[in-house]
Steps between C-alpha positions, in 0.01 A plus 500: 500500500364780288763707319268721294197650678162570365569866556817473290305334221259793480799741511662315212184541290491878562869525427453314172209746408731796572783350293263442209350843520853657510609296199205627303573859598184541701696572819786742486698370804879470521503246784262233618291644793460320832190287473291470812221257529279454806185343618200740482337573835166421336500143361229601263760693303691179423787300646781737404538862391771739378491877507781524251304714243436756769867512588608531139239763396717801575816366338315385179241785496236236417162485670537218764178319389612509134848383604347211702290404201806497273691288747216248533507447123860390539470267796574148385246217532548291814344177620487657844315825423137505404447865443689833501283808550571872500350693789501883550699700567770269351516161664546170331318215680568134457269205582635147525336220294267297719630184335858588612382591846324161531820317400687660789317262731715223341815705529451556875428129554810408300732737691352418844674665793752659261223711352579865553879449487676728249857505370599858591798455736696236312613353841691820577612492862293738705486561870199630698603601851216580740395515861862514638390612838768538769473177712416700809132411514211320325380602157215744533210593270695774315769247407240254399384710204855501363526124559191422295604747226843343472370139513234559232745709277749213515239257388388724214860549380560129518194448279649763264811298446752662744721287726390664818681488841299612797723640773464624856784738606559435873613835643697330782769767547491849647366699793143370492613139531728605795197666671299175437774284648521726800125490546490120495795482741323741741178291491702182545657636815157612625366153430761367736416746776767767428450870453582626154423804289404502136765670278428833347266441193430152630205278405211490749252257346389199698652282226842596627400369858373175328822465309711550807297234696552258215875553535480448876299179458756370250825627643439573871718770663823418318513848328510663842828312575696657216633855433222728386662563152518129435148439634355777274678345202386145565149581616471739195580204261232290665240788492574579140461146382176455689361828363598411143329156552184675634496734196538210268223310670263792499562568123435135421158544656399721202684298242810725477831325464851591390776332301771686701521654841805721450685624806625855514790380712620282202577820305768575754617148556534421130667825403228648284471812713868575469504433131200728438668782707829451309313517170331833592827632637689407178229690297543806727151475632610506870625811695632544848361792698366568855687179614273288285493350155245638261357357176505805271162416343436868411743481210264229357187704538387427850395801709770443770796287597455214741713358778608134446760473782437680826773674701499195727611287207169315493321471161154650461193311380555663163845354473358156568234556232771600252697182578186296480420627144866448400440141601175473311612639172875443486566194717183295417431649166130573513391682178224681673399553865168611654508632861171533685538752788267648754371860491764607752774431237353730231777761544769235462402414140694778315827444683475123448463558122795732511712247686422229247603735221826573684576130515488495123157341469221632282246639754220377276587150609377585849134567574383610847133459581366679809221336703290760666346489850210281601216586731316213659126543565235291659194648338534877571742461793875539443707214652816661634705266712570161642604432860730210409711685255510844664352751259406309182279218379704200382468302179429196714203668675354618171545165330331319796205737489430522117703215340787494255278537189333815617844642598636437158197615299436828689871607516545426136183669382633861531791651325780515760557875442166579666415479876237233571245407754458128580149429633526192725115454505474499125788255472309250711158525336374185328299688233543657156590829676841343579690470168714213644189297569341599166810381298549179696138417485505524126790252498320269745179519285716407197657206674159370620379488141796293385486274807127438424589413139767261611258337745268436209787361287457769238792508251503849349839470309312489170286804572457734201595858602344648189166452679600769756302792344314644803615852577588407856707203380697722258536771765656251737747376240588855408578573869704181528728572206608830649726329746817467290495867395433598856803299621716676236364841594559446877850370436591809292345748739575310824128548603357174634205692657306436175467131591224530768285720262551242223402226736179682592410559134568129422271401794231744374518351150478144638206577726324661201568188289372280782176698536425502129620160378406169645813285483395142582163419356304171534331553169641283213476777246729718722775244511740664255443833665579352840837369372595834340413693814693260721800573281447866568460441867826296505695767318355774731620296800854501357489883469358533848764282654775677306372843613463400865844332492664820365340680792621229742143414600344162553243334269223361721264248339234555762384813674 
């Protein structure tokens, strides 16, 4: 597991140059500036660059190009860096030594499927809570985006050294659940030939009729023979468990699973709700007015106070959320928590942060990501609804049409804060137009080369990587070695949407290598080159597999 990234190594070189320049009086700076190093958009400019001279020009009153030249003179020698060049109007560009780049093929082979792991989290306990749809219906396309985001983010954080718990919060208390239970009970009665009306705000999708029929098939008419309140309670328990099982099964179709399925009802049964309310009351954050109990969040900077206990005595959803976060941070001791919510919860973010602060928890320990809306398209036509589910397209329908890998790639490829269009036709194309096909085809091509070598009993373990001098070979290795720093960056920023773009760049680099460099040659004089290139192909396969694994995608060996 890498503990010091290549990016950090370059930063350290720049920091040492600044320290030396200050010591010699060339830089009049009281404190060490923040050193930012990035990869240039144009690879021709080098592997890394810093704009530090431009940022220091005003404070030092030194021309940025002259300042850059001065710093370059003080950058220590490094076995990693080949050249350090000043570029107008004040950049310092770094190029890696080809000999060091070549040796990274051996590093990748040695680390195997742990390549890309970084020691950032120190096994700090971290929760990622996502999807958390009320168990009143199937998971639909909008929820699927958050499901893929949470699943991939959890994988990235695990690779970055965090002890990640993936949790689904089952909202199984409150008025929506009561409306769902009433809907199932009404359809149950209808299935047995009785007249019944759906409750106000009831659920009308055909899936409710199917669910009621399942209960009839399993239990017969016994719920008609008991008082309505008891029937509602018992049939509700059955319906809830069946719906949670359906949600779990559907999510498994796209490779999404959870360590915990946490029931909202447990917050009340186990006393966390009451303890959270008592804690807020003891801190004078609760007030009684208008026959209700209010959380006085305005004193903590929120724009208004919020009701936590209605005049009926029933807690609000907000009260449950407060209790749930009390459980996450105080009862179970998670150091940091990430919630992934749908776009309809955007307005809930400030008051949740305020509530966490009121509980005595640093709000910085909670991050809430909002997953924006998804529009499904088939070519130019917008796909709006599904008969089976009522007024939305389900995860199951989408997965059956385009497959789990396409679901994961396309939902992950856009930052969650932007609305997205999902093109069903593109997702099914078997051509390079479809990035899923393009990436997986590169992996399959990679696998076929290694399988051919094995079928010919070629042992490439003694291959000499110093022979890998072709520009396309070096370009492929340079792309491969970006994975660890990418994992660290994604873990710090909670932005796994960089993964699909990296996978596409890796595929492009591999296709370029394949087109320009014959790997297995029958000519005796090419024997050593064959062994070296097979080592490169093997290491590329490791990085491909790791990247696809982090995205939760499969690694086909044939296409």
